[in-house]
All heavy atoms as an XYZ file, in Angstrom:
733
protein
N      18.205     37.821     -2.037
C      17.773     36.762     -2.900
C      17.140     37.198     -4.104
O      16.486     38.138     -4.125
C      16.710     35.879     -1.995
C      16.335     34.599     -2.727
S      15.435     33.586     -1.653
C      14.134     32.964     -2.711
N      17.431     36.555     -5.242
C      16.926     37.148     -6.427
C      15.455     36.542     -6.768
O      15.054     35.675     -6.135
C      17.772     36.654     -7.652
O      17.824     35.258     -7.755
N      14.793     37.170     -7.734
C      13.456     36.824     -7.936
C      13.383     35.626     -8.681
O      14.208     35.286     -9.546
C      12.798     37.950     -8.793
C      11.340     37.835     -8.936
C      10.643     38.888     -9.667
O      11.114     40.016     -9.429
O       9.758     38.779    -10.390
N      12.474     34.609     -8.378
C      12.402     33.359     -9.117
C      11.914     33.538    -10.453
O      10.897     34.287    -10.734
C      11.421     32.454     -8.134
C      11.298     31.079     -8.773
C      10.609     30.204     -7.830
N      11.597     29.795     -6.808
C      11.421     29.805     -5.384
N      10.201     30.384     -5.027
N      12.238     29.611     -4.597
N      12.531     32.800    -11.350
C      12.043     32.843    -12.754
C      11.363     31.556    -13.089
O      12.060     30.504    -13.114
C      13.289     33.116    -13.650
C      13.052     33.072    -15.146
C      12.450     34.195    -15.767
C      13.372     32.001    -15.888
C      12.230     34.084    -17.104
C      13.084     31.924    -17.300
C      12.408     33.021    -17.838
N      10.168     31.544    -13.412
C       9.377     30.465    -13.699
C       9.290     30.257    -15.219
O       9.105     31.188    -15.997
C       7.872     30.532    -13.294
C       7.837     30.502    -11.854
C       7.484     31.596    -11.044
C       7.665     29.340    -11.117
C       7.361     31.720     -9.676
C       7.453     29.318     -9.755
C       7.328     30.426     -9.044
N       9.574     29.001    -15.727
C       9.475     28.632    -17.034
C       7.915     28.297    -17.283
O       7.529     28.717    -18.287
C      10.295     27.346    -17.266
C      11.759     27.519    -17.157
C      12.464     26.168    -17.414
C      12.293     28.598    -18.103
N       7.280     27.797    -16.452
C       5.813     27.630    -16.545
C       5.277     27.400    -15.019
O       6.033     26.844    -14.269
C       5.365     26.770    -17.534
C       5.725     25.405    -17.363
C       5.082     24.444    -16.542
C       6.811     24.869    -18.239
C       5.468     23.068    -16.406
C       7.228     23.514    -17.986
C       6.521     22.648    -17.128
O       6.972     21.419    -16.944
N       4.028     27.675    -14.770
C       3.384     27.415    -13.498
C       1.897     27.325    -13.850
O       1.181     28.229    -13.876
C       3.587     28.640    -12.572
C       2.992     28.313    -11.197
O       2.440     27.261    -10.920
O       3.022     29.209    -10.292
N       1.451     26.122    -14.132
C       0.153     25.879    -14.578
C      -0.604     24.764    -13.674
O       0.070     23.869    -13.144
C       0.025     25.417    -16.029
C       0.655     26.272    -16.958
C       0.766     25.689    -18.423
O       0.374     24.509    -18.566
O       1.280     26.346    -19.300
N      -1.862     24.868    -13.624
C      -2.686     23.916    -12.926
C      -3.577     23.293    -14.022
O      -4.285     23.935    -14.795
C      -3.585     24.452    -11.787
O      -2.716     25.119    -10.871
C      -4.472     23.476    -11.103
N      -3.559     21.846    -13.966
C      -4.468     21.249    -15.062
C      -5.219     20.154    -14.411
O      -4.935     19.601    -13.315
C      -3.437     20.658    -16.153
C      -2.803     21.624    -16.867
C      -2.670     19.539    -15.597
N      -6.406     19.786    -15.055
C      -7.257     18.770    -14.538
C      -6.602     17.394    -14.970
O      -6.057     17.339    -16.074
C      -8.630     18.906    -15.200
C      -9.498     20.088    -14.733
C      -9.811     19.943    -13.326
O     -10.162     18.856    -12.857
O      -9.822     21.029    -12.581
N      -6.623     16.378    -14.141
C      -6.020     15.123    -14.417
C      -7.097     14.091    -14.042
O      -8.004     14.212    -13.331
C      -4.832     14.831    -13.665
O      -5.049     14.805    -12.324
C      -3.714     15.944    -13.934
N      -6.866     12.916    -14.721
C      -7.611     11.682    -14.267
C      -6.430     10.747    -13.846
O      -5.482     10.412    -14.537
C      -8.222     11.134    -15.549
C      -9.007      9.770    -15.175
C      -9.674      9.297    -16.444
C     -10.387      7.978    -16.139
N     -10.883      7.484    -17.482
N      -6.600     10.198    -12.629
C      -5.600      9.252    -12.016
C      -6.202      8.041    -11.676
O      -7.193      8.051    -11.051
C      -4.982      9.990    -10.669
O      -4.514     11.295    -11.007
C      -3.804      9.180    -10.219
N      -5.508      6.982    -12.083
C      -5.878      5.585    -11.757
C      -4.726      4.937    -10.813
O      -3.641      5.054    -11.235
C      -6.120      4.713    -12.993
C      -6.386      3.380    -12.742
C      -6.492      2.596    -14.079
N      -6.754      1.129    -13.763
C      -6.790      0.275    -14.660
N      -6.652      0.631    -15.974
N      -7.159     -0.928    -14.453
N      -5.210      4.486     -9.733
C      -4.330      3.640     -8.882
C      -4.584      2.315     -9.077
O      -5.737      1.752     -8.954
C      -4.475      4.115     -7.430
C      -4.061      5.452     -7.184
C      -5.056      6.504     -7.140
C      -2.866      5.954     -6.908
C      -4.815      7.789     -6.831
C      -2.428      7.123     -6.546
C      -3.349      8.185     -6.522
N      -3.548      1.441     -9.273
C      -3.791      0.047     -9.580
C      -2.487     -0.670     -9.031
O      -1.378     -0.257     -9.096
C      -3.907     -0.226    -11.084
C      -2.645      0.141    -11.899
C      -4.289     -1.696    -11.419
N      -2.857     -1.926     -8.461
C      -1.787     -2.757     -7.919
C      -2.122     -4.153     -8.510
O      -3.280     -4.670     -8.483
C      -1.902     -2.802     -6.361
O      -0.954     -3.629     -5.884
N      -1.043     -4.813     -8.944
C      -1.134     -6.122     -9.418
C       0.125     -6.899     -9.099
O       1.200     -6.391     -9.022
C      -1.549     -6.216    -10.885
C      -0.570     -5.728    -11.914
C       0.363     -6.674    -12.399
C      -0.473     -4.440    -12.352
C       1.320     -6.274    -13.494
C       0.485     -4.053    -13.222
C       1.411     -4.958    -13.747
N       0.035     -8.182     -9.046
C       1.088     -9.095     -8.771
C       1.654     -9.838     -9.979
O       0.726    -10.354    -10.626
C       0.693    -10.034     -7.724
C       1.925    -10.957     -7.213
S       2.956     -9.839     -6.293
C       4.403    -10.770     -6.279
N       2.789     -9.540    -10.495
C       3.370    -10.298    -11.566
C       3.835    -11.683    -11.023
O       3.751    -12.039     -9.942
N       4.622    -12.328    -11.919
C       5.179    -13.727    -11.513
C       6.229    -13.540    -10.404
O       6.299    -14.349     -9.577
C       5.824    -14.360    -12.814
C       4.846    -14.944    -13.698
C       4.131    -16.104    -13.207
O       4.739    -16.949    -12.433
O       2.821    -16.178    -13.492
N       7.017    -12.484    -10.424
C       8.072    -12.266     -9.445
C       7.934    -10.780     -8.695
O       8.774    -10.666     -7.752
C       9.378    -12.223    -10.170
C       9.576    -13.602    -10.785
N       9.638    -13.713    -12.187
C       9.879    -14.866    -10.406
C       9.719    -14.974    -12.549
N       9.888    -15.606    -11.455
N       7.150     -9.987     -9.244
C       7.105     -8.692     -8.591
C       5.795     -8.132     -8.380
O       4.933     -8.350     -9.290
C       7.994     -7.797     -9.499
C       8.018     -6.322     -9.031
C       9.038     -5.496     -9.764
O       9.928     -6.007    -10.306
N       8.815     -4.234     -9.908
N       5.515     -7.356     -7.468
C       4.285     -6.508     -7.228
C       4.558     -5.096     -7.868
O       5.510     -4.578     -7.721
C       4.069     -6.409     -5.719
C       2.938     -5.547     -5.508
C       2.576     -5.441     -3.990
N       1.648     -4.476     -3.628
C       1.125     -4.271     -2.483
N       1.433     -5.058     -1.481
N       0.200     -3.339     -2.287
N       3.454     -4.745     -8.556
C       3.405     -3.427     -9.221
C       2.389     -2.522     -8.489
O       1.280     -2.949     -8.491
C       3.201     -3.469    -10.619
C       4.240     -4.127    -11.439
C       4.265     -5.497    -11.653
C       5.341     -3.374    -11.824
C       5.217     -6.060    -12.490
C       6.356     -3.946    -12.561
C       6.306     -5.271    -12.986
N       2.644     -1.437     -7.941
C       1.722     -0.378     -7.352
C       1.960      0.825     -8.094
O       2.979      1.542     -7.996
C       2.047     -0.166     -5.945
C       1.854     -1.354     -4.964
O       0.567     -1.756     -4.956
O       2.674     -1.941     -4.319
N       1.027      1.156     -9.114
C       1.104      2.213    -10.015
C       0.099      3.212     -9.779
O      -1.021      3.055     -9.383
C       0.989      1.680    -11.374
C       1.877      0.523    -11.776
C       1.411     -0.077    -13.205
C       3.318      0.939    -11.790
N       0.552      4.539    -10.105
C      -0.448      5.635    -10.250
C      -0.233      6.064    -11.749
O       0.912      6.327    -12.166
C      -0.082      6.795     -9.272
N      -1.390      6.097    -12.402
C      -1.331      6.342    -13.806
C      -2.065      7.652    -14.095
O      -3.277      7.757    -13.762
C      -1.958      5.130    -14.640
C      -1.083      3.915    -14.354
C      -1.979      5.461    -16.110
C      -1.818      2.653    -14.820
N      -1.534      8.648    -14.513
C      -2.023     10.027    -14.630
C      -2.263     10.421    -15.993
O      -1.080     10.334    -16.785
C      -1.115     10.988    -13.799
C      -0.876     10.673    -12.428
C      -1.656     12.429    -13.952
C       0.130     11.323    -11.654
N      -3.328     10.774    -16.354
C      -3.651     11.312    -17.663
C      -4.060     12.861    -17.696
O      -4.728     13.265    -16.702
C      -4.943     10.588    -18.242
C      -4.785      9.152    -18.595
C      -6.006      8.604    -19.090
O      -6.876      8.330    -18.299
N      -6.327      8.483    -20.428
N      -3.456     13.584    -18.534
C      -3.681     15.040    -18.580
C      -3.570     15.445    -20.169
O      -3.341     14.625    -21.109
C      -2.837     15.784    -17.741
O      -1.575     15.866    -18.244
N      -3.749     16.776    -20.344
C      -3.516     17.255    -21.689
C      -2.127     17.510    -21.982
O      -1.739     17.877    -23.055
C      -4.362     18.584    -21.861
C      -5.870     18.287    -21.829
O      -6.285     17.127    -22.162
O      -6.564     19.337    -21.372
N      -1.235     17.263    -21.028
C       0.265     17.641    -21.186
C       0.815     16.281    -21.832
O       0.303     15.175    -21.843
C       0.732     17.861    -19.884
C       0.285     19.175    -19.335
C       0.994     19.597    -18.125
N       2.317     20.237    -18.407
C       2.687     21.332    -18.894
N       1.603     22.144    -19.314
N       3.868     21.857    -18.991
N       2.046     16.381    -22.272
C       2.859     15.256    -22.663
C       2.332     14.547    -23.998
O       2.431     13.422    -24.137
C       3.064     14.124    -21.582
C       3.524     14.761    -20.256
C       2.811     14.609    -19.108
C       4.781     15.408    -20.275
C       3.190     15.269    -17.869
C       5.211     16.060    -19.094
C       4.409     15.988    -17.895
O       4.803     16.543    -16.664
N       1.649     15.380    -24.777
C       1.202     14.883    -26.094
C       0.389     13.638    -26.071
O       0.439     12.695    -26.769
C       2.476     14.591    -26.940
C       3.277     15.866    -27.013
C       4.398     15.883    -26.349
C       2.970     16.926    -27.889
C       5.363     16.997    -26.376
C       3.805     18.038    -27.916
C       4.980     18.097    -27.290
N      -0.520     13.507    -24.987
C      -1.442     12.370    -24.798
C      -0.832     11.167    -24.160
O      -1.595     10.201    -24.064
N       0.401     11.261    -23.743
C       1.079     10.130    -23.026
C       0.595     10.103    -21.560
O       0.032     11.120    -21.064
C       2.588     10.288    -23.158
C       3.024     10.043    -24.609
C       4.552      9.988    -24.777
C       4.981      9.701    -26.144
N       6.479      9.538    -26.168
N       0.903      8.972    -20.975
C       0.519      8.997    -19.477
C       1.834      9.082    -18.502
O       2.855      8.677    -19.113
C      -0.018      7.510    -19.324
C      -1.378      7.345    -19.968
N      -1.384      6.961    -21.326
C      -2.544      7.248    -19.529
C      -2.631      6.759    -21.589
N      -3.403      6.939    -20.619
N       1.592      9.575    -17.470
C       2.671      9.706    -16.495
C       2.393      8.587    -15.587
O       1.430      8.461    -14.888
C       2.612     11.012    -15.700
C       3.642     11.315    -14.657
C       5.049     11.152    -15.153
C       3.297     12.509    -13.942
N       3.314      7.446    -15.641
C       3.206      6.238    -14.815
C       4.204      6.285    -13.749
O       5.426      6.263    -13.955
C       3.380      5.083    -15.732
C       3.215      3.696    -14.956
C       2.421      5.152    -16.893
N       3.710      6.265    -12.488
C       4.539      6.368    -11.251
C       4.516      4.880    -10.677
O       3.447      4.324    -10.397
C       3.965      7.341    -10.261
C       4.174      8.816    -10.660
C       2.863      9.215    -11.375
C       4.356      9.585     -9.370
N       5.680      4.466    -10.488
C       5.754      3.050     -9.762
C       5.972      3.446     -8.309
O       7.185      3.881     -7.935
C       6.859      2.220    -10.267
C       6.935      0.767     -9.628
O       6.342      0.768     -8.537
O       7.490     -0.067    -10.143
N       5.063      3.300     -7.459
C       5.132      3.742     -6.004
C       6.096      2.909     -5.258
O       6.841      3.534     -4.383
C       3.691      3.823     -5.328
C       2.793      4.703     -6.116
C       3.710      4.097     -4.031
C       1.354      4.608     -5.847
N       6.180      1.666     -5.515
C       7.201      0.788     -4.805
C       8.611      1.188     -5.031
O       9.448      1.264     -4.043
C       6.910     -0.653     -5.284
C       5.682     -1.242     -4.811
C       5.660     -1.550     -3.195
O       6.710     -1.650     -2.615
N       4.618     -1.335     -2.606
N       8.949      1.539     -6.239
C      10.380      1.861     -6.575
C      10.674      3.217     -6.742
O      11.877      3.715     -6.827
C      10.662      1.227     -7.973
O      10.147      1.872     -9.008
N       9.687      4.188     -6.504
C       9.805      5.562     -6.588
C      10.448      6.003     -7.945
O      11.391      6.847     -8.080
C      10.853      6.095     -5.441
C      10.147      5.931     -4.084
O       8.929      6.233     -3.858
N      10.956      5.538     -3.188
N      10.015      5.401     -9.010
C      10.397      5.661    -10.342
C       9.110      6.075    -11.103
O       8.057      5.587    -10.856
C      11.078      4.505    -10.926
C      12.406      4.179    -10.268
C      13.072      3.025    -11.018
N      14.294      2.656    -10.255
C      15.448      3.386    -10.267
N      15.498      4.526    -11.049
N      16.527      2.992     -9.617
N       9.358      6.858    -12.168
C       8.337      7.278    -13.125
C       8.845      7.428    -14.524
O      10.019      7.657    -14.681
C       7.538      8.547    -12.567
C       8.346      9.846    -12.738
C       8.333     10.587    -13.882
C       9.232     10.135    -11.650
C       9.098     11.683    -14.018
C      10.009     11.187    -11.739
C       9.940     12.105    -12.964
N       7.860      7.499    -15.389
C       8.244      7.606    -16.855
C       6.919      8.231    -17.542
O       5.782      7.888    -17.050
C       8.596      6.427    -17.435
N       7.165      8.837    -18.603
C       5.945      9.393    -19.428
C       6.053      8.354    -20.485
O       6.980      8.245    -21.286
C       6.301     10.826    -19.901
C       6.569     11.712    -18.921
C       5.364     11.210    -21.028
C       7.167     13.070    -19.256
N       4.843      7.773    -20.698
C       4.803      6.539    -21.521
C       3.550      6.677    -22.557
O       2.373      6.885    -22.115
C       4.524      5.257    -20.721
C       5.760      5.115    -19.897
C       4.351      4.092    -21.564
C       5.786      3.891    -18.939
N       3.814      6.450    -23.825
C       2.864      6.246    -24.724
C       3.136      4.894    -25.658
O       3.986      4.186    -25.156
N       2.085      4.653    -26.515
C       2.273      3.457    -27.341
C       3.602      3.292    -27.960
O       4.133      2.248    -28.013
C       1.084      3.421    -28.255
N       4.150      4.366    -28.430
C       5.495      4.373    -29.103
C       6.586      3.918    -28.059
O       7.490      3.130    -28.394
C       5.811      5.651    -29.784
C       5.861      6.816    -28.797
O       5.058      6.849    -27.843
O       6.629      7.807    -29.147
N       6.450      4.401    -26.845
C       7.494      4.117    -25.876
C       7.420      2.562    -25.507
O       8.500      1.934    -25.195
C       7.264      4.834    -24.567
C       7.412      6.377    -24.898
O       8.477      6.709    -25.412
O       6.382      7.078    -24.574
N       6.250      1.970    -25.404
C       6.212      0.553    -25.195
C       6.786     -0.351    -26.265
O       7.161     -1.409    -26.034
C       4.645      0.180    -24.940
C       3.899      0.778    -23.772
C       2.439      0.319    -23.867
C       4.608      0.353    -22.512
N       6.890      0.166    -27.424
C       7.558     -0.489    -28.533
C       9.139     -0.402    -28.480
O       9.694     -1.036    -29.295
C       6.979     -0.112    -29.828
C       5.459     -0.443    -30.012
C       4.963      0.158    -31.299
C       3.403     -0.099    -31.457
N       2.831      0.530    -32.571
N       9.584      0.601    -27.818
C      10.891      0.892    -27.770
C      11.660     -0.181    -26.852
O      11.449     -0.203    -25.704
C      11.145      2.327    -27.116
C      12.615      2.788    -27.239
C      13.119      3.206    -28.581
O      12.234      3.542    -29.489
O      14.198      2.893    -28.941
N      12.641     -0.857    -27.583
C      13.383     -1.917    -26.805
C      14.175     -1.346    -25.572
O      14.827     -0.309    -25.719
C      14.377     -2.551    -27.774
C      13.735     -2.170    -29.101
C      12.965     -0.899    -28.967
N      13.942     -1.916    -24.374
C      14.774     -1.580    -23.319
C      14.222     -0.387    -22.527
O      14.668      0.086    -21.547
N      13.135      0.227    -23.071
C      12.653      1.575    -22.377
C      12.137      1.256    -20.935
O      12.446      1.973    -20.017
C      11.541      2.208    -23.253
C      11.084      3.515    -22.719
C      11.828      4.573    -22.794
C       9.783      3.587    -22.105
C      11.389      5.880    -22.300
C       9.402      4.855    -21.531
C      10.127      5.858    -21.591
O       9.749      7.152    -21.087
N      11.250      0.262    -20.860
C      10.808     -0.017    -19.475
C      11.827     -0.535    -18.474
O      11.830     -0.282    -17.292
C       9.557     -0.905    -19.440
C       8.243     -0.374    -20.240
C       7.167     -1.417    -20.206
C       7.754      0.947    -19.594
N      12.584     -1.272    -19.086
C      13.721     -1.920    -18.264
C      14.577     -0.740    -17.787
O      14.992     -0.860    -16.556
C      14.654     -2.866    -19.146
C      13.922     -4.186    -19.543
C      13.127     -4.146    -20.844
O      12.736     -2.920    -21.261
O      12.813     -5.124    -21.392
N      15.030      0.158    -18.519
C      15.720      1.236    -18.016
C      15.009      2.157    -17.164
O      15.523      2.542    -16.098
C      16.258      2.064    -19.342
C      16.973      3.391    -18.954
C      18.205      3.353    -18.430
C      16.305      4.605    -19.095
C      18.879      4.509    -18.145
C      16.937      5.736    -18.568
C      18.238      5.635    -18.203
N      13.711      2.629    -17.503
C      13.090      3.591    -16.655
C      12.692      3.046    -15.343
O      12.680      3.766    -14.346
C      11.689      3.982    -17.402
N      12.419      1.847    -15.188
C      11.870      1.242    -13.946
C      12.952      0.191    -13.330
O      12.551     -0.477    -12.346
C      10.574      0.538    -14.002
C       9.445      1.537    -14.451
C       9.001      1.672    -15.684
C       8.934      2.395    -13.525
C       8.033      2.500    -16.094
C       7.957      3.345    -13.812
C       7.615      3.325    -15.091
O       6.515      4.220    -15.515
N      14.117      0.037    -13.916
C      15.100     -0.781    -13.464
C      14.607     -2.270    -13.257
O      14.766     -2.889    -12.310
C      15.752     -0.305    -12.132
C      16.260      1.004    -12.088
C      17.537      1.092    -13.092
C      18.127      2.425    -12.968
N      18.749      2.846    -14.230
N      13.982     -2.756    -14.408
C      13.432     -4.146    -14.430
C      14.272     -5.060    -15.209
O      14.776     -4.691    -16.228
C      11.939     -3.990    -14.897
C      10.937     -3.059    -14.135
C       9.687     -3.030    -14.873
C      10.732     -3.747    -12.806
N      14.098     -6.360    -15.049
C      14.561     -7.321    -15.885
C      13.593     -7.509    -16.932
O      12.438     -7.055    -16.931
C      14.879     -8.609    -15.147
C      13.654     -9.256    -14.523
O      12.600     -9.330    -15.108
N      13.840     -9.954    -13.352
N      13.946     -8.281    -18.038
C      13.145     -8.384    -19.216
C      11.752     -9.023    -18.862
O      10.795     -8.633    -19.482
C      13.819     -9.317    -20.262
C      14.931     -8.570    -21.080
C      15.490     -9.340    -22.123
O      14.690    -10.118    -22.828
O      16.777     -9.304    -22.378
N      11.819    -10.001    -18.018
C      10.430    -10.634    -17.762
C       9.462     -9.782    -16.980
O       8.308     -9.780    -17.411
C      10.825    -11.951    -16.835
C       9.562    -12.797    -16.542
C       9.894    -14.002    -15.796
O      11.063    -14.339    -15.648
O       8.959    -14.650    -15.420
N      10.031     -9.019    -16.000
C       9.087     -8.118    -15.280
C       8.656     -6.934    -16.221
O       7.471     -6.463    -16.085
C       9.865     -7.613    -13.890
C      10.012     -8.700    -12.877
O       9.298     -9.628    -12.990
O      10.950     -8.541    -12.083
N       9.468     -6.526    -16.924
C       9.308     -5.396    -17.967
C       8.203     -5.888    -18.907
O       7.233     -5.098    -19.352
C      10.442     -4.873    -18.746
N       8.212     -7.134    -19.352
C       7.255     -7.677    -20.293
C       5.829     -7.766    -19.662
O       4.826     -7.303    -20.215
C       7.579     -9.128    -20.640
O       6.664     -9.653    -21.486
N       5.687     -8.072    -18.354
C       4.552     -8.081    -17.658
C       3.884     -6.593    -17.516
O       2.764     -6.448    -17.802
C       4.636     -8.660    -16.235
C       4.833    -10.097    -16.301
C       5.215    -10.669    -14.825
O       5.549     -9.971    -14.044
O       4.819    -12.019    -14.629
N       4.775     -5.655    -17.100
C       4.362     -4.315    -17.146
C       3.964     -3.859    -18.484
O       2.871     -3.126    -18.684
C       5.426     -3.382    -16.567
C       5.201     -2.053    -16.327
C       3.977     -1.704    -15.403
C       6.424     -1.207    -15.812
N       4.694     -4.057    -19.485
C       4.408     -3.705    -20.861
C       3.016     -4.200    -21.319
O       2.224     -3.627    -21.953
C       5.484     -4.229    -21.834
C       5.335     -3.735    -23.252
C       6.587     -4.148    -24.124
N       7.766     -3.399    -23.731
C       8.777     -4.000    -23.043
N       8.772     -5.210    -22.676
N       9.800     -3.203    -22.716
N       2.759     -5.551    -21.003
C       1.380     -6.116    -21.324
C       0.282     -5.411    -20.670
O      -0.726     -5.114    -21.308
C       1.373     -7.611    -20.967
C       2.287     -8.484    -21.715
O       2.726     -8.041    -22.897
O       2.562     -9.587    -21.387
N       0.472     -5.017    -19.409
C      -0.614     -4.217    -18.669
C      -0.687     -2.840    -19.185
O      -1.811     -2.448    -19.603
C      -0.245     -4.153    -17.212
C      -1.223     -3.314    -16.506
C      -2.516     -3.693    -16.135
C      -0.853     -1.969    -16.060
C      -3.407     -2.827    -15.440
C      -1.678     -1.191    -15.459
C      -2.927     -1.606    -15.145
N       0.409     -2.161    -19.454
C       0.188     -0.802    -19.836
C      -0.239     -0.716    -21.346
O      -0.857      0.180    -21.779
C       1.652     -0.078    -19.747
C       2.149      0.162    -18.440
C       3.561      0.723    -18.476
C       1.057      1.058    -17.671
N      -0.019     -1.772    -22.040
C      -0.403     -1.874    -23.521
C      -1.965     -1.811    -23.587
O      -2.504     -1.368    -24.702
N      -2.752     -2.187    -22.567
C      -4.159     -2.098    -22.635
C      -4.585     -0.750    -22.296
O      -5.831     -0.357    -22.471
C      -4.680     -3.077    -21.504
C      -4.291     -4.577    -21.669
C      -4.558     -5.376    -20.493
O      -5.351     -4.967    -19.573
N      -3.870     -6.416    -20.301
N      -3.789      0.129    -21.807
C      -4.190      1.513    -21.446
C      -3.856      2.579    -22.529
O      -4.607      3.504    -22.609
C      -3.493      1.969    -20.163
C      -3.719      1.033    -18.920
C      -2.848      1.563    -17.849
C      -5.151      1.062    -18.586
N      -2.679      2.328    -23.088
C      -2.110      3.484    -23.922
C      -2.311      3.064    -25.524
O      -2.704      2.008    -25.780
C      -0.754      3.794    -23.666
C      -0.666      4.371    -22.300
C       0.256      2.675    -23.947
């Protein structure tokens, strides 16, 4: 077996918020992770769907970004966008 080649292997301090809320048609169970990585953006994990995305204010303005990342319809994505807009 060859020696493993790491691109990086770092440990960083994070701040993690777990939040659950009910939208009009869908429940959201999120883990929102903040660290010094990803240029100040948040790592947002949707625990129910096993999907995640790196999200900043610019990503929330990008049409279709949340719909694609979390496989949501426009209405559910709008609810998630409204919530995340308060954080980032």
